C-alpha positions in Angstrom: 116.6 72.5 161.0 117.4 68.8 160.4 118.3 66.2 162.9 121.5 65.5 161.0 122.8 68.9 162.3 121.7 68.4 165.8 125.3 68.4 167.1 125.8 71.7 165.4 123.4 73.3 167.7 125.2 72.7 171.0 126.3 76.4 170.9 123.2 77.8 169.4 121.5 78.3 172.7 124.1 81.0 173.4 122.7 82.8 170.5 119.2 82.6 172.0 120.7 84.1 175.2 122.4 86.8 173.3 119.3 87.6 171.3 117.3 87.8 174.4 120.0 90.1 175.9 119.2 92.3 173.0 115.5 92.0 173.8 116.1 92.5 177.5 119.5 93.8 176.5 109.7 88.1 175.4 95.7 86.0 168.8 94.2 84.0 167.2 96.0 84.9 164.0 99.3 83.2 163.2 102.1 85.1 161.5 101.1 85.3 157.9 103.4 84.7 155.0 103.9 87.4 152.5 104.8 87.1 148.9 108.0 89.1 149.1 110.8 87.8 147.0 114.4 87.7 148.1 116.3 90.9 147.4 119.4 91.4 145.3 122.5 92.0 147.5 124.5 94.5 145.6 127.4 96.2 147.4 126.6 99.6 148.9 127.3 102.6 146.9 129.8 105.1 148.2 127.4 108.0 148.3 123.7 108.3 149.4 121.2 110.4 147.5 118.4 111.8 149.8 115.0 110.1 149.4 111.6 110.6 150.9 108.9 108.3 152.4 106.0 110.5 151.0 105.2 113.9 149.7 106.2 116.2 152.6 103.4 118.1 154.3 103.6 121.8 153.3 104.4 124.5 155.8 105.4 122.6 158.9 106.5 125.1 161.4 107.5 125.3 165.1 108.2 128.3 167.3 111.2 126.6 168.9 113.4 123.8 167.8 112.0 120.3 168.7 114.6 118.5 170.7 114.9 114.7 170.3 117.2 112.7 172.7 118.7 109.5 171.6 119.9 107.3 174.4 121.9 104.2 173.6 125.0 102.1 174.6 128.0 103.7 173.1 130.8 102.4 175.3 129.3 99.7 177.6 128.6 96.0 177.5 126.1 96.3 174.6 127.9 98.9 172.5 128.2 96.4 169.7 124.4 96.9 169.3 124.3 100.5 170.3 126.5 101.2 167.2 123.7 100.1 165.0 121.4 102.6 166.5 124.0 105.3 166.2 124.1 104.6 162.5 120.5 104.0 161.8 119.0 106.9 163.6 120.8 109.7 161.7 120.2 107.8 158.5 116.5 107.7 159.3 116.4 111.5 160.0 118.3 112.1 156.8 115.9 110.0 154.7 112.7 111.4 156.2 113.9 115.0 156.0 115.6 114.6 152.5 118.9 115.9 153.9 122.5 114.7 154.5 123.3 112.2 157.3 124.4 114.1 160.3 127.4 113.4 162.5 128.4 114.0 166.1 126.6 114.2 169.4 124.3 117.0 168.2 122.7 117.1 164.9 120.2 119.3 163.1 117.5 118.4 160.6 114.7 120.5 159.0 111.2 119.6 158.4 110.1 122.4 156.2 110.5 125.5 158.6 110.8 123.4 161.7 114.1 122.6 163.2 114.8 119.2 164.7 117.6 119.1 167.3 118.9 115.6 167.9 121.0 114.9 170.8 122.9 111.6 171.5 123.8 110.3 175.0 125.6 107.2 176.1 124.0 105.1 178.9 126.6 102.1 178.9 123.6 99.8 179.5 123.3 101.3 183.0 119.9 102.2 184.3 121.3 105.0 186.5 123.3 106.6 183.7 120.3 106.2 181.4 118.0 108.0 183.9 120.5 110.8 184.4 120.8 111.2 180.7 117.1 111.2 180.2 116.4 113.8 182.9 119.2 116.1 181.6 117.8 115.8 178.1 114.3 116.7 179.3 115.0 119.2 182.1 117.9 121.0 180.6 117.7 120.5 176.9 113.9 120.4 176.6 113.6 117.1 174.8 110.0 116.3 173.8 110.9 112.8 172.3 113.3 110.2 173.5 114.6 107.2 171.5 116.2 104.2 173.2 117.8 102.0 174.4 119.4 98.6 173.8 118.5 96.9 177.1 114.8 96.4 177.9 115.5 96.6 181.6 117.1 100.1 181.1 114.4 101.1 178.6 111.8 100.4 181.5 113.6 103.1 183.4 113.2 105.5 180.4 109.6 104.5 180.1 108.8 105.7 183.6 110.7 109.0 183.2 108.9 109.7 179.9 105.6 109.1 181.6 106.5 111.2 184.6 107.6 114.1 182.4 104.9 113.6 179.7 107.2 113.2 176.8 107.2 110.5 174.1 109.5 107.5 174.2 110.2 105.5 171.1 111.6 102.1 172.2 114.4 100.8 170.0 115.7 98.2 169.9 114.4 96.9 173.3 111.9 94.1 172.7 110.7 92.9 176.2 107.0 92.2 176.1 106.2 94.3 179.1 107.0 97.6 177.5 103.8 97.4 175.6 102.2 94.9 178.0 102.3 94.9 181.7 104.1 98.2 182.1 102.5 100.0 179.2 101.8 103.7 179.4 100.4 105.9 176.7 103.7 107.7 176.1 105.6 104.5 175.0 105.8 103.4 171.4 107.8 100.8 169.7 109.9 101.0 166.5 111.2 97.4 167.1 109.4 94.1 167.5 108.6 92.5 170.8 109.2 89.0 172.4 106.0 87.6 171.1 106.9 88.5 167.5 110.2 86.7 167.9 108.6 83.7 169.5 105.9 83.4 166.9 108.4 83.6 164.1 110.7 81.1 165.6 108.0 78.7 166.8 106.2 78.7 163.4 109.3 77.5 161.8 110.5 75.2 164.6 107.2 73.4 164.9 107.5 72.2 161.3 110.0 69.6 162.5 109.8 69.4 166.2 106.7 68.9 168.3 107.8 68.7 171.8 109.5 71.4 173.9 111.0 72.1 177.3 112.6 75.3 178.5 114.5 77.1 181.3 114.5 80.9 182.1 115.7 83.2 184.8 113.5 83.6 187.9 112.4 87.2 187.4 110.1 89.2 185.2 112.2 89.1 182.1 112.4 85.2 182.3 108.7 84.9 183.0 107.8 87.0 180.0 110.2 85.3 177.6 109.2 81.8 178.7 105.5 82.6 178.3 105.9 84.0 174.9 107.7 80.9 173.7 105.2 78.6 175.5 102.2 80.3 173.9 103.8 80.6 170.5 105.1 77.0 170.2 101.8 75.7 171.5 99.8 77.8 169.1 101.8 76.3 166.2 101.0 72.8 167.2 103.8 72.0 169.7 103.6 70.6 173.3 105.6 71.5 176.3 106.1 68.1 178.1 107.2 69.6 181.4 106.8 72.6 183.5 109.1 75.5 182.6 112.2 75.5 184.8 113.1 78.8 186.5 116.6 79.4 188.0 117.7 82.4 190.0 119.5 85.0 187.8 122.7 84.7 189.7 122.9 80.9 189.4 126.5 79.7 188.7 125.9 75.9 189.1 123.0 74.7 187.0 123.3 71.0 187.8 120.2 70.7 189.9 118.2 72.6 187.3 119.1 70.1 184.5 117.3 67.2 186.2 113.7 68.1 185.0 115.2 69.0 181.6 116.9 65.7 181.2 113.6 63.9 182.4 111.4 65.7 179.9 110.5 63.7 176.8 111.1 66.6 174.5 112.9 67.1 171.2 113.8 70.7 171.6 115.4 72.7 174.4 114.6 76.4 174.6 116.6 78.8 176.7 115.6 82.3 177.8 118.4 83.8 179.6 120.4 87.2 179.8 123.8 87.7 181.3 126.9 85.8 182.1 125.1 82.9 183.6 124.4 81.4 180.4 128.0 80.1 180.0 127.7 77.7 183.1 124.0 76.9 182.0 125.3 75.7 178.6 128.3 73.9 180.2 125.9 71.9 182.6 123.6 71.0 179.7 126.5 69.7 177.7 128.2 67.8 180.6 125.0 66.2 181.7 124.0 65.0 178.2 120.9 67.3 177.7 122.2 68.0 174.2 122.6 64.4 173.3 118.9 64.0 172.4 117.6 67.6 172.4 118.2 70.4 169.9 118.6 74.0 170.8 117.2 76.6 168.4 117.8 80.2 168.1 117.1 83.2 165.9 120.1 84.3 163.8 121.7 87.5 165.1 124.2 90.1 164.0 126.9 89.9 161.3 129.8 89.9 163.8 128.6 87.3 166.2 127.2 84.9 163.7 130.5 83.2 162.7 131.5 82.8 166.3 128.6 80.8 167.3 127.1 79.3 164.1 130.3 78.0 162.7 129.0 74.4 162.6 125.5 75.3 161.6 125.8 75.8 157.8 122.6 74.6 156.1 120.3 75.2 159.0 117.1 77.3 158.7 116.0 79.8 161.3 114.6 83.3 161.7 116.1 86.7 161.7 114.7 90.2 162.6 116.6 92.0 159.8 119.4 91.4 157.4 120.3 93.9 154.8 120.2 91.4 151.9 116.6 90.5 152.6 114.1 93.4 152.0 113.8 94.8 148.5 112.6 98.5 148.6 113.9 102.0 148.2 114.2 102.7 151.9 116.5 99.6 152.5 118.5 100.6 149.5 119.0 104.1 151.0 120.2 102.5 154.3 122.6 100.2 152.4 124.1 103.1 150.5 124.4 105.3 153.5 126.0 102.7 155.7 128.2 101.8 152.8 129.8 105.3 152.9 130.9 104.4 156.4 132.8 101.4 155.0 130.5 98.6 156.3 127.1 97.1 155.8 123.8 97.5 157.8 123.4 95.1 160.7 120.8 93.7 162.9 119.4 96.8 164.5 120.2 99.6 161.9 116.6 99.2 160.6 115.2 99.7 164.0 117.2 102.9 164.4 116.1 104.2 161.0 112.5 103.3 161.8 112.6 105.2 165.2 113.9 108.4 163.4 111.2 108.1 160.7 108.5 107.7 163.3 109.6 110.9 165.0 109.8 112.9 161.7 106.4 111.6 160.5 104.8 112.5 163.8 106.1 116.1 163.6 104.8 116.3 160.0 101.4 115.0 161.1 101.1 117.5 164.0 102.4 120.4 161.8 105.1 121.0 164.3 103.3 120.6 167.5 105.5 118.6 170.0 103.3 118.2 173.1 102.7 114.6 174.1 98.9 114.8 173.4 99.5 115.8 169.7 102.4 113.4 169.2 100.4 110.5 170.7 97.5 111.2 168.4 99.9 111.2 165.4 101.8 108.0 166.4 98.8 105.8 167.3 97.8 103.9 164.0 100.8 105.4 162.1 102.0 103.4 159.2 105.0 104.1 156.9 107.5 102.2 154.8 110.8 101.6 156.5 113.7 99.5 155.5 111.8 96.3 156.4 108.8 97.4 154.4 105.5 98.4 155.9 105.6 99.3 159.7 102.2 99.6 161.4 102.0 101.1 164.9 99.0 99.4 166.4 96.9 102.1 168.0 95.7 99.9 170.9 99.0 98.9 172.4 101.7 100.7 170.3 103.2 97.4 169.1 105.0 97.9 165.8 103.8 95.2 163.4 106.5 94.3 160.9 107.9 91.6 158.7 110.5 89.0 159.9 112.4 86.6 157.8 113.0 82.8 157.5 116.5 82.1 156.0 118.9 79.3 155.5 122.5 79.8 156.5 124.7 79.3 153.5 128.1 80.5 154.8 129.9 82.6 157.4 132.8 83.9 155.4 131.3 86.2 152.8 133.2 89.5 153.1 129.9 91.4 152.6 128.1 89.2 155.2 125.9 87.6 152.6 125.3 84.6 154.8 121.7 83.7 154.0 119.3 82.3 151.4 115.9 83.7 151.7 113.1 81.2 152.4 110.0 83.3 153.3 108.7 86.4 155.1 106.4 86.1 158.1 104.4 88.9 159.8 103.5 87.9 163.3 100.3 89.4 164.8 101.0 89.2 168.5 98.3 89.3 171.2 97.4 92.5 173.0 98.9 92.1 176.5 97.6 95.2 178.2 96.6 94.9 181.9 94.6 96.7 184.5 93.2 100.1 183.6 94.5 99.7 180.1 93.1 96.3 179.3 90.0 97.8 177.7 92.3 99.4 175.0 92.8 96.0 173.5 89.2 96.2 172.1 88.6 93.4 169.5 92.3 92.3 169.4 93.2 89.0 170.7 94.2 89.4 174.3 96.1 87.6 177.1 98.0 84.9 175.1 98.0 83.1 171.9 96.9 79.8 173.4 94.4 81.1 175.9 
């Protein structure tokens, strides 16, 4: 990110807000750079041949079908991201079971002689609807595993329901730190990254050019977690926050008063953690009051559809991205590209998360030889590692964080018909701290705990 494109970043803060909507929708080891090479970006094939992650365990059986409920936003405010999960999850089940990609609200896959019954429900990013769907899946349909959902706030509701009913929840793509931190319970696992992994990837790259930071966030738990992750990560990579974090009520519509400490801060970069419609007046206030005249905003790149809308003036800039189909070079990603290609499009930001969640469920059933009680599944999932579309996924046994690669890329264009927007720079693999609290704090063991900087 160069100073010459500073004016181009006046809209990038909106992307940070959108990315954090997707998250909320944020050790002593820095993220380490791998030697992965940029992948070829061939157009998807029209058919997808089944593949396998490993030699299947022989003789997996179950007396009754194992029911897996997938809850995501199909028709609500975040349906654009729920659509990625609706594609990725069936593709993951097909890959892991060497079968065809299923369709519809009820799908069936076989792991040897054990039937997996996969049911899809729409929560419209509404906690009440999500809770109703989860209870119906568990109490009526007998679901032993839940996968979901887009919003971290709504996923927190699923987390508690899974705990109460002693079933497993695989969080995808929700990324709020608390899910495997302050609100951790032993039944929740991640397929996607958390806020700290985002923050570490962003700050490692951002701190190469900028050394001073200031930030604003909403005055509730999501804002506190996101702000802490960015403060810890940017400090860890050599940056300095020159003013206290600014917290504004989530329903703020006039941000004028909250800009004063931002303007006064002698900082080069302005970070925003926000979720919801309030970001529009926030950005307007920052623009009108001259905050963006001498401070840049930085953001991770996001999904294929939103990219051209908000990054139109940012060609040539370098930032991070969770996943883009052109970046990993492995057979699982090839399978995902081919399968989505049969649907007439290309994988997007969260397709890999959906695929990983399904693969986790299948791998757990294989490891338990068909047992689907929570104790057996927990034992299988803790410490699990497997190759997904982003490469190696490692489920950390202590706190159930999913360690995974993230990517540094340079934006080349925003008009490629196959969304080939990026030039690969490098791969990073953040190792976030263990943030368990209270009775669970001892689970962190020898892992760095508390924060990166403390």
